[in-house]
VOPAGU-2260 file (C-alpha; in pm, 1 decimal, decimal comma):
REM VOPAGU-2260
SITE   aa  ch    i         X         Y         Z
SITE  MET   A    0    2183,2    -655,9    1354,5
SITE  SER   A    1    2422,2    -802,5    1147,8
SITE  GLY   A    2    2518,1   -1190,9    1122,4
SITE  LYS   A    3    2332,2   -1449,2    1273,2
SITE  GLN   A    4    2054,6   -1320,1    1502,2
SITE  THR   A    5    2018,5   -1468,1    1814,9
SITE  VAL   A    6    1713,2   -1293,9    1953,8
SITE  ARG   A    7    1388,1   -1180,4    1756,8
SITE  THR   A    8    1327,7    -918,7    1546,2
SITE  VAL   A    9    1039,7    -696,6    1503,2
SITE  LEU   A   10     986,5    -409,6    1215,0
SITE  ILE   A   11     748,8    -134,3    1359,2
SITE  THR   A   12     609,1     158,9    1122,9
SITE  GLY   A   13     478,5     488,4    1229,9
SITE  ALA   A   14     671,0     434,7    1557,6
SITE  GLY   A   15     796,6     783,0    1654,7
SITE  ARG   A   16     511,4     841,9    1882,8
SITE  GLY   A   17     183,1     717,0    2026,7
SITE  LEU   A   18     107,0     375,1    2023,5
SITE  GLY   A   19     402,8     289,2    1775,8
SITE  LYS   A   20     624,4     407,0    2045,1
SITE  ALA   A   21     478,0     217,0    2305,1
SITE  LEU   A   22     522,5    -105,4    2123,8
SITE  ALA   A   23     869,6     -19,4    2068,4
SITE  MET   A   24     905,1       2,3    2404,1
SITE  THR   A   25     710,1    -322,1    2479,0
SITE  PHE   A   26     880,6    -524,4    2244,6
SITE  LEU   A   27    1228,7    -409,6    2357,7
SITE  SER   A   28    1145,6    -491,7    2719,8
SITE  LYS   A   29    1066,7    -835,4    2604,3
SITE  GLY   A   30    1436,6    -877,7    2442,5
SITE  PHE   A   31    1353,5    -818,7    2096,4
SITE  ASN   A   32    1576,5    -658,6    1809,6
SITE  VAL   A   33    1326,5    -349,6    1754,4
SITE  ILE   A   34    1358,5    -181,3    1421,0
SITE  VAL   A   35    1111,4     161,9    1435,1
SITE  THR   A   36    1075,5     371,9    1144,9
SITE  ASP   A   37     835,4     688,3    1117,9
SITE  LEU   A   38     826,8     977,0     853,3
SITE  LEU   A   39    1063,5    1182,3    1055,2
SITE  PRO   A   40    1348,3    1012,5    1236,2
SITE  PRO   A   41    1216,9     873,5    1573,2
SITE  ASP   A   42    1394,4    1021,9    1874,8
SITE  TYR   A   43    1418,3     744,7    2138,9
SITE  THR   A   44    1704,6     941,6    2321,0
SITE  PRO   A   45    1689,6     845,1    2724,1
SITE  VAL   A   46    1738,7    1109,2    2980,9
SITE  PRO   A   47    2115,7    1036,7    3087,8
SITE  GLU   A   48    2070,9    1038,5    3460,8
SITE  THR   A   49    1779,7     796,9    3409,1
SITE  GLN   A   50    1941,7     555,9    3185,2
SITE  SER   A   51    2055,3     220,2    3344,9
SITE  ALA   A   52    2228,3     -24,2    3245,5
SITE  ALA   A   53    1948,6    -227,4    3127,6
SITE  SER   A   54    1807,4      76,1    2966,2
SITE  ALA   A   55    2133,1      97,0    2776,4
SITE  ALA   A   56    2128,3    -237,8    2649,9
SITE  ALA   A   57    1819,7    -236,6    2532,4
SITE  GLY   A   58    1944,4      82,0    2361,0
SITE  LYS   A   59    2185,1    -152,6    2139,4
SITE  ARG   A   60    1880,2    -360,5    2012,0
SITE  LEU   A   61    1691,2     -31,6    1901,4
SITE  HIS   A   62    1734,1     103,2    1564,9
SITE  THR   A   63    1565,6     373,3    1423,5
SITE  PHE   A   64    1493,3     484,0    1044,3
SITE  LYS   A   65    1321,4     757,9     885,3
SITE  MET   A   66    1117,6     623,4     634,3
SITE  ASP   A   67     777,3     725,4     447,7
SITE  VAL   A   68     541,1     463,9     382,7
SITE  THR   A   69     385,5     636,0     101,0
SITE  SER   A   70     713,1     605,9    -109,8
SITE  ASP   A   71     834,1     337,9    -307,9
SITE  GLU   A   72    1178,5     471,7    -278,0
SITE  SER   A   73    1180,0     527,4      95,6
SITE  VAL   A   74    1055,0     191,1     191,4
SITE  TYR   A   75    1314,0      19,2     -41,4
SITE  GLU   A   76    1577,5     242,2      98,9
SITE  ILE   A   77    1533,9      88,0     417,7
SITE  TYR   A   78    1496,2    -266,7     290,1
SITE  SER   A   79    1833,2    -240,2     108,8
SITE  LEU   A   80    1987,7    -145,6     455,6
SITE  LEU   A   81    1833,9    -420,6     652,5
SITE  GLU   A   82    1893,8    -691,4     376,6
SITE  LYS   A   83    2281,9    -599,4     319,4
SITE  GLU   A   84    2297,2    -623,2     717,9
SITE  ASN   A   85    2127,7   -1027,3     669,6
SITE  THR   A   86    1853,3    -914,2     881,2
SITE  ARG   A   87    1566,9   -1124,1     928,9
SITE  LEU   A   88    1226,8   -1014,0    1059,8
SITE  ASP   A   89     979,3   -1242,9    1298,9
SITE  ILE   A   90     717,5    -975,3    1307,3
SITE  ILE   A   91     606,3    -658,3    1079,9
SITE  ILE   A   92     375,1    -438,4    1250,0
SITE  ASN   A   93     185,2    -194,0    1019,3
SITE  ASN   A   94     102,4      98,0    1260,1
SITE  ALA   A   95     166,6     386,9    1040,4
SITE  GLY   A   96    -163,0     589,4    1026,2
SITE  ILE   A   97    -328,1     919,5    1000,1
SITE  ASP   A   98    -716,6    1084,7    1047,4
SITE  SER   A   99    -883,6    1316,4     899,9
SITE  TYR   A  100   -1236,6    1491,4     894,6
SITE  PHE   A  101   -1360,4    1659,6     580,1
SITE  LEU   A  102   -1670,8    1669,9     323,5
SITE  LEU   A  103   -1683,9    1351,0     135,8
SITE  SER   A  104   -1861,2    1563,7    -110,5
SITE  GLY   A  105   -1620,4    1853,7    -161,3
SITE  ALA   A  106   -1288,9    1752,9     -73,2
SITE  PRO   A  107   -1007,5    1749,6    -316,9
SITE  VAL   A  108    -895,5    1422,5    -457,0
SITE  SER   A  109    -566,7    1472,6    -289,8
SITE  GLU   A  110    -698,3    1476,9      61,8
SITE  PHE   A  111    -891,6    1148,6      16,5
SITE  LYS   A  112    -629,5     986,7    -146,4
SITE  ARG   A  113    -357,7    1114,0     108,9
SITE  ILE   A  114    -536,1     896,3     392,5
SITE  PHE   A  115    -566,1     590,8     196,0
SITE  GLU   A  116    -183,3     616,1      88,9
SITE  VAL   A  117     -60,5     621,8     438,3
SITE  ASN   A  118    -359,6     379,8     612,7
SITE  CYS   A  119    -393,9     134,8     313,8
SITE  PHE   A  120    -134,5     172,0      20,9
SITE  GLY   A  121     126,4     219,9     300,4
SITE  ALA   A  122      60,3    -130,1     472,3
SITE  TYR   A  123      64,5    -254,7     136,2
SITE  ARG   A  124     387,9    -120,0      33,4
SITE  VAL   A  125     580,5    -221,0     365,9
SITE  ASN   A  126     456,6    -582,8     338,6
SITE  GLN   A  127     532,4    -631,5     -26,6
SITE  VAL   A  128     888,9    -472,8      12,9
SITE  PHE   A  129     986,4    -643,3     354,9
SITE  ILE   A  130     793,6   -1023,1     297,0
SITE  PRO   A  131    1124,8   -1137,1     184,3
SITE  LEU   A  132    1279,4   -1065,5     486,3
SITE  LEU   A  133    1018,3   -1237,5     685,8
SITE  LYS   A  134    1082,2   -1566,0     836,7
SITE  LYS   A  135     911,2   -1840,5     668,1
SITE  PRO   A  136     754,0   -2075,3     822,3
SITE  GLY   A  137     745,1   -1857,2    1155,0
SITE  GLY   A  138     684,5   -1502,1    1074,4
SITE  ARG   A  139     390,1   -1281,7    1162,0
SITE  ILE   A  140     226,4    -965,8     982,7
SITE  ILE   A  141      24,9    -740,7    1238,9
SITE  HIS   A  142    -217,1    -463,8    1096,0
SITE  ILE   A  143    -345,4    -204,5    1338,3
SITE  GLY   A  144    -709,6    -155,9    1263,9
SITE  SER   A  145    -995,8      26,7    1422,5
SITE  GLU   A  146   -1309,5     -73,9    1573,8
SITE  SER   A  147   -1490,0     174,0    1359,5
SITE  LEU   A  148   -1418,0     -21,6    1033,5
SITE  ASN   A  149   -1777,8    -117,7    1010,6
SITE  LEU   A  150   -1917,4     257,3    1080,7
SITE  THR   A  151   -2063,9     434,5     774,5
SITE  MET   A  152   -2079,9     796,4     839,1
SITE  PRO   A  153   -2033,4    1119,4     668,9
SITE  PHE   A  154   -1721,3    1332,0     686,1
SITE  MET   A  155   -1524,3    1010,5     798,2
SITE  ALA   A  156   -1273,8     871,1     558,8
SITE  TYR   A  157   -1085,0     664,0     833,0
SITE  PRO   A  158   -1341,6     403,6     867,1
SITE  LEU   A  159   -1350,7     319,5     503,3
SITE  THR   A  160    -961,9     273,2     493,9
SITE  LYS   A  161    -958,6      41,0     794,5
SITE  LYS   A  162   -1241,7    -160,8     658,3
SITE  LEU   A  163    -999,1    -178,7     337,7
SITE  VAL   A  164    -697,4    -279,9     543,2
SITE  GLU   A  165    -897,6    -575,7     714,2
SITE  GLY   A  166   -1013,3    -700,0     384,6
SITE  TYR   A  167    -685,4    -691,2     232,8
SITE  ALA   A  168    -529,5    -833,4     574,1
SITE  LYS   A  169    -761,7   -1146,5     542,8
SITE  ALA   A  170    -679,3   -1199,3     164,9
SITE  LEU   A  171    -320,5   -1165,7     252,2
SITE  ARG   A  172    -370,8   -1405,2     542,1
SITE  GLN   A  173    -486,0   -1657,1     314,2
SITE  GLU   A  174    -175,4   -1632,9      71,4
SITE  LEU   A  175      84,4   -1616,8     315,7
SITE  ARG   A  176     -68,1   -1930,8     515,8
SITE  PHE   A  177     122,7   -2152,8     222,4
SITE  TYR   A  178     458,1   -1987,8     357,0
SITE  GLY   A  179     354,4   -2057,5     740,7
SITE  VAL   A  180     323,8   -1689,7     809,1
SITE  ASP   A  181      40,4   -1536,6     995,9
SITE  VAL   A  182    -121,9   -1233,9     919,6
SITE  VAL   A  183    -338,2   -1074,1    1193,9
SITE  VAL   A  184    -568,3    -766,9    1257,4
SITE  ILE   A  185    -588,3    -576,2    1597,3
SITE  ARG   A  186    -892,7    -354,3    1610,3
SITE  PRO   A  187    -843,1    -114,8    1865,5
SITE  GLY   A  188   -1087,8     125,7    2040,0
SITE  ALA   A  189   -1011,1     468,8    2175,9
SITE  ILE   A  190    -624,1     523,7    2244,6
SITE  ASP   A  191    -455,7     812,0    2419,2
SITE  THR   A  192    -261,6     963,8    2120,5
SITE  GLU   A  193    -222,8    1239,5    1873,2
SITE  LEU   A  194    -461,0    1035,3    1651,6
SITE  LEU   A  195    -722,1    1056,8    1890,6
SITE  LYS   A  196    -666,5    1429,8    1956,6
SITE  THR   A  197    -793,7    1501,2    1590,8
SITE  ILE   A  198   -1101,6    1445,3    1692,3
SITE  SER   A  199   -1095,6    1726,3    1999,2
SITE  LEU   A  200    -932,4    1960,7    1755,1
SITE  LEU   A  201   -1231,4    1935,6    1519,9
SITE  SER   A  202   -1477,8    2159,5    1724,1
SITE  ALA   A  203   -1193,4    2435,3    1709,6
SITE  LYS   A  204   -1111,9    2382,4    1323,5
SITE  GLN   A  205   -1505,9    2447,5    1231,0
SITE  ALA   A  206   -1567,4    2752,6    1459,1
SITE  SER   A  207   -1592,2    2935,0    1129,6
SITE  ASP   A  208   -1998,8    3061,5    1053,2
SITE  PRO   A  209   -2127,0    2796,4     815,1
SITE  GLY   A  210   -2375,1    3010,3     716,6
SITE  ASN   A  211   -2693,1    2871,3     540,9
SITE  ASP   A  212   -2523,6    2584,1     404,6
SITE  PRO   A  213   -2682,7    2305,4     557,7
SITE  LEU   A  214   -2418,8    2013,9     492,1
SITE  LYS   A  215   -2171,9    2292,2     641,4
SITE  LYS   A  216   -2372,2    2318,8     954,1
SITE  ALA   A  217   -2370,9    1953,6     975,2
SITE  PHE   A  218   -2005,9    1934,5     957,9
SITE  GLN   A  219   -2004,7    2200,9    1231,8
SITE  ASN   A  220   -2276,9    1973,9    1437,0
SITE  PHE   A  221   -2044,3    1679,3    1383,9
SITE  ALA   A  222   -1747,7    1869,2    1510,2
SITE  SER   A  223   -1880,2    1978,3    1820,6
SITE  GLN   A  224   -2041,6    1612,7    1896,6
SITE  ALA   A  225   -1756,0    1391,5    1784,0
SITE  SER   A  226   -1520,9    1429,3    2065,4
SITE  LYS   A  227   -1782,9    1321,9    2319,9
SITE  GLU   A  228   -1843,9     988,0    2129,1
SITE  VAL   A  229   -1500,2     843,6    2186,0
SITE  GLY   A  230   -1591,7     644,8    2476,3
SITE  LYS   A  231   -1322,1     465,6    2720,6
SITE  VAL   A  232    -993,5     565,2    2636,9
SITE  ILE   A  233    -693,3     353,6    2709,4
SITE  SER   A  234    -337,3     430,2    2723,6
SITE  PRO   A  235     -75,6     328,1    2451,9
SITE  GLY   A  236      79,9     110,6    2702,3
SITE  LYS   A  237    -204,4    -112,7    2788,6
SITE  ALA   A  238    -288,6    -141,6    2417,2
SITE  SER   A  239      91,9    -208,2    2308,1
SITE  GLU   A  240     103,2    -500,2    2579,9
SITE  PHE   A  241    -249,9    -639,8    2432,7
SITE  ILE   A  242     -58,8    -662,3    2078,2
SITE  TYR   A  243     237,0    -817,0    2184,7
SITE  LYS   A  244      32,1   -1130,8    2362,6
SITE  VAL   A  245    -114,9   -1134,2    2054,4
SITE  SER   A  246     188,5   -1144,4    1865,8
SITE  GLN   A  247     277,5   -1444,9    2062,5
SITE  ILE   A  248      -7,1   -1673,4    2027,1
SITE  PRO   A  249     107,2   -1990,0    1846,9
SITE  HIS   A  250    -194,1   -1998,4    1621,0
SITE  PRO   A  251    -365,5   -1668,7    1585,2
SITE  GLY   A  252    -715,4   -1597,0    1452,6
SITE  ALA   A  253    -745,2   -1322,0    1206,9
SITE  VAL   A  254    -887,3   -1072,9    1436,2
SITE  TYR   A  255    -845,2    -929,3    1781,7
SITE  CYS   A  256   -1024,9    -650,0    1955,9
SITE  ILE   A  257    -936,6    -431,0    2257,6
SITE  ASN   A  258   -1149,4    -184,2    2428,3
SITE  ASN   A  259   -1428,7    -182,8    2158,9
SITE  MET   A  260   -1743,6      18,9    2226,7
SITE  LEU   A  261   -2062,9    -159,2    2240,1
SITE  GLN   A  262   -2247,6     120,6    2045,4
SITE  LEU   A  263   -2025,7     110,1    1778,3
SITE  ARG   A  264   -2109,1    -273,0    1750,7
SITE  ILE   A  265   -2487,2    -201,1    1775,0
SITE  ALA   A  266   -2454,9      44,8    1501,8
SITE  ALA   A  267   -2279,4    -198,4    1264,6
SITE  LEU   A  268   -2573,8    -407,8    1299,1
SITE  LEU   A  269   -2847,5    -159,4    1241,4
SITE  PRO   A  270   -3016,4    -140,6     913,5
SITE  PHE   A  271   -2862,6     141,6     713,2
SITE  SER   A  272   -3166,1     311,8     640,7
SITE  LEU   A  273   -3201,8     320,0    1015,3
SITE  LEU   A  274   -2856,7     417,2    1108,0
SITE  GLU   A  275   -2891,1     716,7     808,1
SITE  GLN   A  276   -3218,0     851,5    1003,5
SITE  ILE   A  277   -3060,5     839,1    1327,7
SITE  VAL   A  278   -2735,4    1025,6    1179,7
SITE  HIS   A  279   -2895,9    1278,0    1008,0
SITE  THR   A  280   -3122,3    1359,6    1295,7
SITE  ARG   A  281   -2851,9    1418,2    1528,3
SITE  LEU   A  282   -2667,4    1635,2    1274,9
SITE  SER   A  283   -2928,2    1847,8    1214,4
SITE  LYS   A  284   -2947,7    1948,9    1600,9
SITE  PRO   A  285   -2598,6    2084,8    1730,9
SITE  ASN   A  286   -2494,4    2052,7    2082,5
SITE  LEU   A  287   -2690,1    1721,9    2162,0
């Protein structure tokens, strides 16, 4: 990565597995230098007997780092390493994200704060630190948003974070336009990743008896129903190919969608009073 670069370079956060890892493999296949980061050092070690000459060459363009997007020190440490090697970034993909379901009326502040720290402030921190390495003009920042951003539901902090991310990205897009840098949000629907599995694990997590508490009963009903509402699930590879194509559009729009559910689009258009009544009715009756 040192010296004058002859190929384009992308930085991907949260790339230890799932969509992030699929993105890394897609960009590698397109000839990019790929810098991947995750809370744990990403493991991309190929199986020796299956490693071709092409994959070995691609491996030389892959650079993995342990980085915590919630830590100023951790993010700046990786920035300093890249800056010393004269690295210039063509694309930053803010993919790092977590999901969690809990009582918004009862969970400790730390639990609510944690999901915002990763999903929102993590992207803000990465952008702020790495923008000096981004090519101007011509650089691009991509945020992985969510189709759920306009869904206002109990027990769900994730859509709140994604709504904030998208609003921030649109504001940042207007600022960085003066540098000739594009900022884009991708709104994917369900992708077959560990993030999606948090929904399927909800039912087991809420197996304990809620007693006579109506709110805890509603949460238990929510847990039993949520995994049935995810809709069509696509592979990380399909999503990553779509994101790559968006990354190559000369003058991209602000938002692109893939695999979004019609039901969520309709729900976002409903008057809140009607949505509120529908949710209350459904969560008052288990196993619908």
